[in-house]
N, C-alpha and C positions, 0 to 999 in steps of 0.2 A: 266249281267242278272242272277239272282239267279234262283235256281231250282223251287222254288214256283212261281216265276214270268213267268218261261217258261211254266209251267203246266197251269197257269191262261191264258197266251196268246193262248195256244192250246185250252183250254176249252172254251175260249171266242167265238170260232167258232161253238160251238155246237147249238147256236141259229139258224144257217142256216140249221139244220137237214141233212137228207141224200138226195143227188141229184145224182141219177144214170147218168153216162155219163163219157167219157174219155177225152174230149176236155180240161177241165180245168186242170186236172192233167198232161196231155201231155204238155200243155203250161208251167206249173211250172217247170216240170222236164227238159223240153228243156232249160229253163233259168239256170237250175242247172248243165248243162252238161250231162244229161241223166244217172245218177248214176245206174239205173237199168240195164243198158247194160253192166255193168262191173262184173257181177257175174252170176252164174248158179242157176236155180230155179227148185223146185218141186212144182207145183201148186195144191192146194187142194180145191175143192168145194163140196157142198152137204148141206143138211138141218140139219142132225145130224151126228156126229161122226167125224167131221173135226178136232176138237181139239185133240182128242185121237189119230187119225192117224198121224196128224202132230208131236205130242209129241213123239210117237213111232219112227217115221222116223228120227226125229233130234237126238234122242238118239242113234240110230243105226249108223248114219253117223259120229257122234261125236266118238263113239267107234271104228270106222273104221279109225280114225285118220284125219278126215276133219274138217276144221274150219267151223262150221255150224251155220248159222243163223236161227232164229225161229221167225216168224211173227204170232201173235194170236190176237183174239179180242172176247169179250171184256176182261179186266183184272178183277181179283177177289180181290186180296190183295193190290197190288201196281201197279200204272199206267204203270210202266217201265216193267211189265211182258210181254207187248205187243211186245216189241222188245228186242230179246235175242240173244246172241252168245255163243255157247258152254255152255249153261245152265245159263249163267250169264246175268242179266238184263243190258240194257244200262246204263252206269254210269250216274249219275246226271250231272256231268260237260259236258260230251259229249252231252247230251240232251240240256243243256243250250247253248252250242256253236253252235250246228246245228240249233236249233230254232232261235238263234240270227242271224245266216247267211241267213235263209230262210224267215224270217218274212218281210224284206223289199221287197222281190219279191212278197210275198202274198198281201202286202198293195199296191204295185204298181198295181197289177191285179185288186184288189178291187176298185181302183180309176177309172178303166175302166169298172166296173160292172162285172168283172169276179170273182166270189166269190168262194174261196177255202173253203171247209167243213173241220170239224175237222178231220174226217177220212181220208180225202186227205191229210191234212198236216201231220198227223201221219205216213201215208204211205210213203210220201216223206222223212221224217226224217229217217225212217228205211232204205230206199233204200240208202240214203246218208251215213248212218253209216256202213251198210254192205259194200259199196264200199270203204270207207275209211279204214275199218278194213280188207280189202282184204279177204273177206270170200270166201272159196272154193265153197260153196253151201248154198243156203237158202230154207228153207222149208216154204212156203208162203200160209197162209190160207186167203181165200177170205173174204170179209166183208159181202156183201149182194149180192146173186146171182152169177154172173160170167162174163156174157157178157159185162155189163156195170159197173161192179165193178171196183174201181180204181186200184186195184192190177193187172188187166188185161192189163197193159200197157207193160208187159214184152213180150219178144220174145218167140220163142218156147222153153218150159221147157225141162228138162230131162224127166219128165213125168207129165202128167195131171191126177189128181186122183179125181174121182167122187164118193162120198160116198152115204148113204141113201138120198133119196129124198121124201119129203112129203109136204103137204100144210102148208106154213108159209110165212109171208110177202106178202100175196095175193094181197094187194093194189098196190104193187110195181112190183112183179114178174109175176102176173097172178093168175087167179082163178082156173086153172086146173093143174094137174100133168104134162101134156105135156107142157104147157106154162112155167111152172117153170123149167122143164127139159131143155127146150130150152135156158133159161138164164144160167143155170148151164153148158150146153155144150159149152157155149161161151169161156171157158178156153182151149178148144181143138184147137190146132194151126196146121196149115198145116205142114205135114211131121213129126209129133211127135209120141209120144207113150201115149196111153190112158189106164188107169186102171179103171175098173168099175165093181161093183158087180151087175149083173142083178137083177131086182126087179119087179115092176108092168109093164105090157106089154106096157102101154102108155108111161112110162119113157124109157124102153128099146129101143123102136122103134126110139124115138128122138135121144138118144145118139148114137145108131148103125148107124143111117143115117149120122150123123155128123162125126163119125169115118171114115166111107167110103168116104163121100165127101172130107174130108181134109187128106185123104190117111195116116191115123195114123196105126201104129202096135197096135194091140188090145190085152190087157192083161186081161183075164176074172178072176176076183178075186175069183169066186166060185171055180176055179181050184186050189186055194191056201188055201181053207178052212182047218184050223187045227182041229185035233181031241181033244175034250174037255177031260182032264184028271181028273181035279177036280175044284171045284169052291167054295169059301167061302169069308166072308167079308174081308179076308186078301189079296185076289187076285185070279187070274185065271191061272191054269197050263194047257198046251196044248202040243200036239205034231204035228210036220209037217215034213214029209219025214225023220223020224227017229231022228229029233232033238226036244229035249224037251225045251219048252220056259215057262218062268214064268213071268206073267204080273201082276203088283200090282193093275191094274184097274179091277174093278169087273163088273159083269152082263153078261148075255148070249149074249147080243149084241156085246160085245168085241171080240167075235170070228169073226164076220163080219169085225170089224175094223182091227184085226190082219190079216185077209185075204187080205184086201186092202193094208196094209202096206207091206205084204210079196210079193204081186204082184208087188208093186211099187219098192221094193228092187230088184227083178228080172229084172224089166224094166231098172233100173239104172245100173245094172252090165255090161251093154255094154259100159258105160262111166266112171264107177267108180269101184274101187276094194272094195268089201264088204265082208269080211270073215264071215263064220258062227259064229265064236266067238263073232264078233261085233254084230250080230244079237241077240244072247243071252244076251249079256250085255245091249244092247239098250233096249230090251224088259223089262229086269229085273229092269232098272232104270227109267222106265217111270212113271211120276207122273204129275197129272193135277188137281188143287183144284176144288172142287164143281162138280165133275163128279162121283157121287156115292161115295163120299169120306167118309171114315170111321173116325168119329170125336170122338166117345166114345164107350167103351164096355158095360158098365152097368149103365144106360140102353144103349142099342145099338143105336147109332146115325149116320144117314146117311145124308149127305148134297149133294143135287143134283140140278144142274141147269136146269133140265128139264122145258121147257116153251112152248112146242107145242105139238100137238098129237103124233108125232113120239117119242119124248123124253118121254112123259107120258107112252106111251105103254112099252117102255123099262124099265121105272121106275116101272110099274105095275108088270112086270115079276120079277124084282129084289126084290120088297117087298114080293111077294108070295114065293120067294125062301129063302130070308134071314131073314124075320120077321115071318115066319110061326110059329103059336102057341103063338105069343107074343101080349100083349096089345099094339097096335100101334097107335101113335098120329101123326098127320100130321100138320105141320106148312107151310102155303102156302099163296102165294100172286101172282098176275099176272098183266100184263099190259093189258090195254084196247083193244089194237090192235092185241091180240092173240086170237086163237080160244079156249076160255076157256071152252065152253060147251063140246066139243069133248074131250078136255084134261081131264076134270073132269070125263067124262064117262068111261075113261080107268081105273080110280082109284076108281070107285064107290064101296062102301062097304069094302074097304080094311082097313079102319081106325075106331077105336072106337070113336074118337073125332078129329075134325078139328079146328085149330086156324087160322083165317083169318087175314092177315096183308096187309098193302098196301106198296109196294116197293117205296123207295125214288127215284121217277121218275116222270117227268110231265105226262107221258103216263099211269101211274098206275091206276088200278081200286081201288076206295075207299074200305076199309076193310068192311064196312057194306053192300055195294052193292055186293061185291064178295061173302060175307057170304050168302046173300039171294040166289044167284045162286048156291051156293054149298049145300044148304039145300035140294035141289031136289035129291042129291046123297048121303047125309050122315044125320044121325039122330041128331048128336050133332055138331053144328057149332058155334064157339065163335069168334065174331070179336073183335080185340084187337088193340091198337094204340101204346102201349110201347113195343118195341121189346125185351128189357131185361126182362120185366115181361112175355112176351109171351113165351120166352124160358124157364124161370123157371116154368111157368104153365105147359108147355108140359112135362117137366121132372116129375113134381108132378103127372100129370094124367098118364103118362106111368108107373111110378113105376120103382123100381130097376131092375126088370126082364123084363121090357117092351122094347119098341122101339120108337124112335122119328125120323120122316123123314121130312126134310126141302126141299121144291121144289117150282116150279112155275115160277122163275124168277132168272136170273144170277145176276141181281141187288139186289135182296133180298139176295141171297146167299152170296154176298159180304158183305152185312151189318151184316148178322147173323154169319158169320164165326168167326170173333173175339169174339163175345158174347159166342158162343159155346165153344170156347177154354178157355175163362175165367171161364165159368161155369164148365167146366170139371176140371179145375185146382183148383177150389175152394172146390170141393166135397171130 
């Protein structure tokens, strides 16, 4: 099996969509010898901030000398970003071999009408690679929710980390914050340790009730909130208990993510040795594409995967901070199942002009339809279809001293990132 054949096999399961539940993945993993039982995990759930927290934690553990797996979703540049060890993506050959080993089991289950989804297969491949590679620890990001997310087949992790919770995926997770918090709280296992940053009362009540019911040690991330020293488009500097930390990730919301990571590090110190120097190094080396990623200086270009109200609120704060006084243009596209109205309300009036695109996804809102919605919030909205031309138009509208912000969808971010890099290199 070639690499392209392996990816095609995996992607062929996308047609089955997302199917919450653990029965299918449990059956598959049982047939594989339960690879998820052969390593330790830190499990991270939440609406926003998961990727940043996971990236920071994996960097710290790596710097502490542990062979560290990292499981993320979705990918931005390369499919293999989703499955990493020590900052390196799963090799193409390993992905081919494991996919070839697992597919007969998937097909056997399909013959009995037990359909494995794409995300379930990717998760199984990741567990198998981590086990074969003898990882010391894996930082595991949930895909959707927590309780019925297929990553939740693991036993009690070293720490369960719950980041910011807001309304998203309401058709699957529930229409209230309490219902969504209940799903996220599903990663809290009996006798474990829970890291959580208190937020809305409705969310707090659900999380704390679960912590008590499952007899978890509780680590309040607000007790680990670092002090902001400086913030620029180059990164965020902070201090915690006399230790100065430099984080390449930007935005005021990164303080909350840093607090969650610091609390998780403290929780893990009962099981792992994590020196302060490893914390400094892990923070300093953190990088995740399309999370307020600086793509260009003149004009200033920020690429962000913000695609729900919580993410758009953080983006709004960042635009007000880093694009102040600049002629700022927004390039945006969203999926139809996202709360686009509330998301747009958070960035209302922040841009002189908006270019509406349609992400390359079956769930995408057409550019013209999204543009019509956006006109309630902005004076100048231009629907476009050619993404190369859209980026060039945004640069022209912003001018050399202006700013361009790309947001609305991680799928759109993945499409535009290489175009932004080419455009920057051609200037």
